[in-house]
Structures are given as C-alpha cells and as structure tokens.
N, C-alpha and C positions, 0 to 999 in steps of 0.2 A: 479634421484630425484623421490620420490614416488608421485603418484597422490594424489590430494587433496581429503579428504573424502567428500562423498555426503552430502549436507545439509539436515537437518531434514525436514519432509514434511511441518511443520508449517512455518519454515523459508523460504522455497521455495515459499509457498503461499503468504507470506508477500512480497517477492521480486516481484512476479507477480502482486500483487495488487499495489505495488508502481509504477511499470512500467505503469500500466493502469492509475493510477492517473496522472502521468507526461504527458502521451499522451492525457488524457482528458483535462488537463489544456491547453496544446498546441492547441487542437481543439477548446476550448472555446475562446482563444485569437484570433485565425483565424476567427472564426464565428463572434465575436464582431467587429473585424476590417472590415469585409465585410458588416457589418450592419445587420446581421441576429440575430434574437432573439433566434435562436436555441442554441446559446451559453449558455443559462440558463440551458438547459438539460445537457450540458457538465459540467457545474459547479456542478450541483447536482451529476453527476456521479463521478466527482473528489472527492467530499466530501464523498461519499459512499465508494469509493475505498481507500481513505486515512484512514478511520475508519477501514476498513478491514485489511489494512497493519499494523496499530497500534495493532489491536487485535491479529493477527497471530504472529507478532514479540514478543509481550508480552507472548503469549501462548508458543512460542518456548523457550523463556528464562525461563519460569516457569518449563517447562518439563525437561530442562537440568540442573536445579538446580542453575543457575547463576542469578536467580531473587533476589529481595530484601528480600524475605521470608515472608513479610507481605503484605496483600492485603488491600489497602486503596481505597476508592472509593467514 
C-alpha cells in the first residue's frame, strides 16, 4: 500500500489550528468549572484559532482548485 501524500501546508495549518481550538475549549470548560475567570482568555483563544482554521482550510481549497470558484463575502 503506497503512503498517503503529504497534506498541503495550508491544510496542515488548518488542522493544527483546529487542534488548538479544541484544546482551548477544553481548557475554558475546566477553568469555568473550577470557578476561574481565566476561562475568558481560553474562549477568546478558541475563537481566534477557529477563525484561523477556517481561513487556512478555505485557502487550501482555493489553491487546489476544489473551491466554489467565486468568492463571496
């Protein structure tokens, strides 16, 4: 069985950002359960990393040509 091709850099960054987002959400839940307001920082980090994941995933789709073809915004 041949090895899988390496993902494009934008897709890899999207995956890393998604992992950071999931970990930040978990840290926010733990912080709020413990009664710490530090969870607000984790929520903000989760929002930032989810936007980064969305951006890099879309950028990766546009570069490979599998995007919708039109940019709406």
